[in-house]
N, C-alpha and C positions, 0 to 999 in steps of 0.2 A: 505754296511753298516758294515759288520763284520770287515773290515779293520779300520774303524773309532773306533770301540770298541777295537780293538787291540792297536791302537794309544793311546786311553784313558787309557788302562791297562798299557801301557809303561809309560805314564805320571804319573799315580798314583804310580807305582813302583819306579820311579825316585824321586818323592816327598817323599815317604816312606823311601827310602835309604838315602836321604839328611837329613831328620829328624832324622834318626838313628844316623848319625854322630853328629847332633846337640843335641841329647838327652843325650850325655855323659854317655853312658852305662846305659840308662834308669834312670838316676838320676834326670832328669828334666822332670816334669810331662807334660808340654805343648807339647814339641817335641815328647815325648813318646806316647802320645795320637794320635798325627798325624801319627806316625809310624803304629800303630794298624789300624787306620781308612783307611789310604792310601793303606796299603797292603791288607786289606780286600776288598776294592773296586777294586784293581788291580786283585786279584785272582778271584773275582766274574766276572769281565769283561773278563778275560782270559778264564774262564770256558764257558762263553757265546760264545766266538769265536770258541771254540773247536767243536761246532755244525757244523761249516762250513769249518774250516781249520784243516788239520791233526795236531795232537799234536806235532810231531817233527818239522814241519814247523813253527807253531805258537810259540812254545817255543824258537826256534832258533832266530826268529825275536824279540820276547819279551825280551829274555835275552841278545841278542847281542846288540840291540839298547840301552837297559838299561845300559849295561856295558859302552858303549861309552858315553852316556849322563852323567853318574855318574863320569867317568874319567874327562870329561870337567868341570863339576860342582866342583869336587874336586880341580881341577887346579884353576878355577876362584874364588871360594868362600872360599876355605880352604887353598889355597897356596900350594897344593900338586903338586910337580913337576913330569913331565913325561919325561923320557929319550927317546932317539931315538928308542930303541927296543920296548918300550911301545907304542909309536906312530905308529910304523910299525905294531905291533900286532893289535892295534885298527883299523888301515886301512884295515888289512886283514879281521877282523870281518865284517866291513862294506862291503867289497868286497864280502864276502860270502853271506851276506844278499841280495846284488844286484843280484848275480848269481842265488840265489834261486828264487827271484821274477821275473827275466827276462827269465830264461830258464827252470825252473823246471815245469814239468807237475803236480807235487804234490801240488803246491801252487795254490789255486783257485783264480781267478781274477774277 
């Protein structure tokens, strides 16, 4: 169940960061409100996850997947280009998350 909470925390963080871009530096009230609510929900769920998963592992997964999702959303929704080094770096982040989840004794399953 804690992995579902972590997934939801990542989802809300991704929504919040997407809304942050859409808020145009907090000049648009609708997206700005979404930023605050989504980040609030994300941090609350992340805090709940920390009862079961060590903070370093939880944060690595939360931030790593958030980075990758935001890069994809930036590319798809906002036309932000990714060059080869960026794609390689994102692949390395995903690889690190896979290694943590498959091989680390610190990650609870």
